[in-house]
C-alpha positions in Angstrom: -75.5 128.2 73.4 -75.5 131.2 70.8 -73.5 131.5 67.4 -71.6 134.9 67.6 -69.5 136.6 65.6 -67.2 139.4 66.2 -69.2 142.1 64.2 -72.6 140.6 64.9 -73.0 140.5 69.4 -77.3 139.9 68.3 -78.7 136.5 69.0 -79.6 135.0 65.3 -81.4 131.9 64.8 -80.7 129.1 67.0 -79.4 126.9 64.4 -77.1 124.2 67.1 -78.8 121.1 68.1 -76.5 119.7 70.5 -72.8 121.4 71.5 -70.7 119.7 74.5 -66.8 119.6 75.3 -65.1 116.0 75.4 -62.3 114.9 77.9 -61.2 111.5 78.6 -64.3 109.7 77.6 -66.7 112.1 79.4 -69.0 114.9 78.7 -68.7 118.4 80.2 -70.7 121.3 79.3 -68.4 123.9 78.2 -68.6 128.2 78.7 -71.9 129.3 76.2 -69.9 131.1 73.9 -68.4 129.6 71.0 -65.3 131.0 70.9 -64.9 130.3 74.4 -65.6 126.4 74.4 -63.4 126.2 71.3 -60.4 128.1 73.3 -61.5 126.0 76.5 -60.9 122.6 74.3 -57.6 123.2 72.8 -55.9 124.4 76.4 -57.0 120.6 77.8 -55.1 119.2 75.1 -56.9 116.2 74.9 -60.3 117.3 75.1 -62.5 118.4 71.6 -65.4 120.4 71.0 -68.3 118.8 69.5 -70.8 121.1 67.8 -73.7 120.0 65.9 -75.5 122.6 63.3 -79.4 121.8 61.5 -79.7 123.4 58.0 -77.8 126.6 59.0 -77.8 129.6 56.7 -75.1 131.1 55.2 -75.0 133.9 57.2 -75.2 131.9 60.8 -72.5 129.3 59.3 -70.3 132.1 58.4 -69.7 132.9 61.8 -69.0 129.2 62.7 -66.3 129.0 59.9 -64.8 132.1 61.2 -64.4 130.4 65.0 -63.5 127.3 63.5 -61.5 128.6 60.1 -62.8 126.6 57.9 -61.7 126.5 53.9 -64.3 128.3 52.6 -64.9 126.0 49.5 -65.9 123.3 51.9 -68.4 125.8 53.9 -69.8 126.6 50.1 -69.9 122.6 49.9 -71.8 122.4 53.5 -74.6 125.0 52.4 -75.5 124.1 49.2 -75.9 120.4 50.3 -76.0 118.8 46.6 -73.0 116.8 47.1 -71.7 113.2 46.4 -69.9 111.4 49.3 -66.8 112.6 49.4 -63.3 113.1 51.8 -61.3 116.4 51.6 -58.4 117.4 53.5 -57.4 121.1 53.8 -54.8 122.4 55.3 -56.6 123.0 59.2 -59.1 120.4 59.0 -61.0 117.5 57.2 -64.1 117.5 55.1 -66.4 114.2 54.9 -69.6 114.1 53.0 -72.5 111.6 53.7 -75.7 110.7 52.4 -78.2 109.1 54.7 -80.6 107.2 53.3 -84.2 107.1 54.6 -86.8 104.1 53.7 -90.6 105.5 53.9 -92.8 102.4 55.3 -96.1 104.2 54.4 -94.7 104.5 50.4 -92.4 102.4 50.1 -89.8 105.0 48.7 -86.4 105.9 49.6 -85.2 109.5 49.8 -81.2 110.7 50.9 -80.7 113.4 53.1 -76.8 115.2 53.3 -74.8 115.4 56.4 -71.1 117.0 56.3 -68.5 116.7 59.0 -65.8 118.8 59.7 -63.3 117.3 61.7 -59.9 119.4 63.0 -57.7 120.6 65.8 -59.5 119.7 69.0 -62.7 120.2 67.1 -65.9 118.3 64.9 -68.3 120.2 63.0 -71.4 118.4 62.4 -73.9 120.1 59.6 -77.0 118.1 58.8 -79.9 118.8 56.2 -82.5 116.6 56.0 -84.7 115.3 59.4 -83.4 111.6 59.0 -79.7 112.0 60.1 -78.8 109.8 63.1 -76.6 112.1 65.2 -78.7 112.2 68.5 -78.4 108.3 68.6 -74.7 108.4 67.8 -73.8 111.0 70.4 -76.1 108.7 72.8 -73.6 106.2 72.1 -70.3 107.5 72.1 -71.0 109.1 75.6 -72.2 105.5 77.0 -68.7 104.2 75.5 -65.9 106.4 76.5 -62.9 104.0 75.8 -64.1 104.9 71.7 -65.1 108.6 72.8 -61.1 109.0 74.4 -59.9 108.6 70.7 -61.1 111.9 69.9 -62.4 113.7 67.0 -61.8 110.6 65.2 -64.7 108.7 67.2 -67.4 111.0 65.9 -66.3 110.6 62.2 -65.9 106.5 62.8 -69.4 106.4 64.6 -71.5 108.8 62.5 -70.0 106.8 59.4 -70.6 103.4 60.9 -74.4 104.4 61.8 -74.8 105.8 58.0 -73.6 102.5 56.4 -75.3 100.4 58.9 -78.6 101.9 58.5 -78.0 101.3 54.7 -77.9 97.8 55.3 -81.3 97.8 56.9 -82.8 100.1 54.4 -81.3 97.3 51.4 -83.3 94.8 53.6 -86.7 96.6 53.4 -86.2 97.4 49.4 -85.4 93.4 49.1 -88.9 92.7 50.9 -90.7 95.3 48.5 -88.6 94.2 44.9 -90.1 90.4 46.3 -93.4 91.7 46.2 -93.2 92.9 43.1 -91.4 90.0 41.6 -94.5 88.2 42.8 -96.7 90.6 41.2 -95.1 90.2 38.1 -95.4 86.4 38.0 -99.0 86.2 39.2 -101.9 84.5 37.2 -103.5 87.9 36.4 -100.0 89.4 36.0 -101.5 93.0 38.0 -102.6 96.1 35.7 -99.6 96.3 33.4 -99.3 99.7 33.6 -99.3 99.9 37.2 -97.0 97.4 36.8 -94.5 99.4 34.8 -95.0 102.4 36.8 -93.9 100.6 40.0 -90.8 99.0 38.4 -89.6 101.9 37.3 -90.1 103.8 40.3 -88.1 101.0 42.2 -85.7 101.7 39.7 -84.9 105.2 40.2 -84.9 104.7 44.3 -82.3 102.1 43.5 -80.3 104.4 41.4 -80.4 107.1 44.2 -79.3 104.6 46.9 -76.4 103.7 44.6 -75.5 107.2 44.2 -75.2 107.6 48.0 -73.1 104.2 48.5 -71.0 103.7 46.2 -68.9 106.8 46.1 -68.3 106.1 49.7 -66.0 103.5 49.3 -63.0 105.6 48.1 -62.7 107.6 51.1 -63.7 104.7 53.6 -60.7 103.3 52.1 -58.2 106.0 52.4 -59.9 106.0 56.2 -58.6 102.4 57.0 -55.1 102.9 55.5 -54.2 105.5 57.7 -52.7 108.0 55.9 -55.7 111.1 56.7 -54.5 113.9 58.6 -56.7 114.7 62.2 -57.8 110.6 62.1 -56.1 108.9 64.9 -54.2 105.9 64.2 -55.2 103.8 66.6 -58.5 103.7 64.2 -57.6 102.1 61.4 -59.4 98.8 62.1 -62.8 100.3 63.2 -63.1 102.2 59.7 -61.6 98.9 57.8 -64.9 97.3 59.9 -67.0 100.2 58.2 -66.0 99.4 54.9 -67.1 95.9 55.4 -70.0 96.7 55.8 -70.1 99.4 53.5 -69.1 96.5 51.2 -71.7 94.8 52.1 -73.9 97.0 51.1 -72.5 97.5 48.3 -73.1 94.5 47.0 -76.9 94.2 48.5 -77.4 97.3 46.2 -75.9 95.9 43.2 -77.8 92.5 43.9 -81.2 95.2 44.0 -80.4 96.5 40.7 -79.8 93.0 39.0 -82.9 92.1 40.3 -85.0 95.0 39.1 -83.2 94.4 35.6 -84.5 91.0 35.9 -87.9 91.7 37.1 -88.4 94.5 34.1 -87.3 91.7 31.4 -89.5 89.1 32.9 -92.6 91.8 32.7 -92.0 92.6 28.8 -91.4 88.8 28.6 -95.0 88.5 30.2 -96.7 91.4 28.1 -95.3 90.2 25.0 -96.8 86.5 25.7 -99.9 87.8 26.8 -100.7 90.1 23.2 -99.6 87.2 21.7 -102.7 85.1 23.4 -104.8 88.3 22.4 -103.4 87.9 18.9 -104.5 84.5 18.5 -107.8 84.6 20.2 -108.5 87.2 17.9 -107.1 85.9 15.0 -109.9 82.8 16.0 -112.7 84.5 16.2 -112.1 86.2 13.0 -111.3 82.9 11.6 -114.8 81.4 13.0 -116.6 84.7 11.9 -115.1 84.4 7.9 -117.0 81.3 7.7 -120.5 82.4 7.6 -119.3 85.4 5.9 -117.9 83.5 3.2 -121.0 81.3 2.6 -123.4 84.4 2.9 -121.6 86.3 0.7 -121.6 83.8 -2.0 -125.3 82.9 -1.9 -126.0 86.5 -1.4 -124.8 87.2 -5.1 -127.7 88.0 -7.5 -127.4 85.6 -10.3 -129.9 83.6 -11.2 -128.5 80.3 -12.3 -126.7 78.8 -8.9 -126.9 75.5 -7.1 -129.3 75.2 -4.8 -131.2 78.3 -5.1 -134.7 76.3 -5.5 -134.0 73.4 -3.5 -136.4 73.5 -0.6 -133.9 72.2 1.8 -131.6 74.7 0.8 -131.5 77.3 3.4 -131.5 74.8 6.2 -128.9 73.3 4.7 -126.3 75.8 4.6 -127.5 77.2 8.0 -126.3 73.6 9.6 -123.1 73.5 7.7 -122.4 77.0 8.6 -123.0 75.7 12.5 -121.2 72.6 11.9 -118.2 74.3 11.0 -118.2 76.7 13.7 -118.3 73.9 16.3 -115.6 72.2 14.7 -113.6 75.4 14.4 -114.0 76.0 18.0 -113.2 72.8 19.3 -110.0 72.7 17.2 -108.9 76.1 18.7 -109.8 75.5 21.7 -108.1 72.1 22.0 -104.7 74.6 20.9 -105.4 76.8 23.4 -106.1 79.7 21.2 -109.3 80.3 23.5 
């Protein structure tokens, strides 16, 4: 399908990932022209058009917004792609922002993409920023469940939200495994490399914070949808959104648990660092004390006085050496017994 505007009849860069008309829970391919397809969906009454876009430019999305009558503020938010999860209601459409979370097993990192949905009279427009939003899988799942798809555009809103929130739980489980490994490293006998461990802890802290920015603000929009007071949302969809809300609550609890675990790991790491520093200071102090004894004795007998005890004694030198060696052995055994060495 091509996106055409009233002032631009030429072909522009294809940004439409998929587009179809759904009637009575079944998919049907509509006209190739977007305006004709929307008109057909509205003429059928119980049908709707689902248009999926991937990172459209301002010019490309401008043609779509004109055809669907989207609010300019919502269009601006969809193009900027740096929004918090939210739900906004306009006169002619409903606008929702979701932030899918991506876990990269190769680097053990978490990143977020953005997904916007416009829901209106007989249409759904999804705008995806990033390569991880699970829209293709959601579309296939809905097409395999005609009973859910019969609820119209609301079914798309529910299915997309449900897929995003369920993936939150999966990512939280992956992060839990990583943090358990990090915790084991902190409490290992050697403790790992302090600088590397601290860097990993703070990196994980930033990732969990990014995770919370995706899950936390979504609670209020899902609560509104579950209450059934939002326009363009089917009344029968309230139980479905309550289920999404339950899953989101679980995800938020997991993220909060991860944050607390990271704080505990950081505190334990700092405590371990303090213990190691104390051990090092004790060892340094013990060796310094052992070095002080021969230094003191040698310093005393190194003074240039004529009348000093044992200076003319034949066994003076061997006696002093034996005395210093005996004191050193005694101090070493004492410090060893007390754990300073």
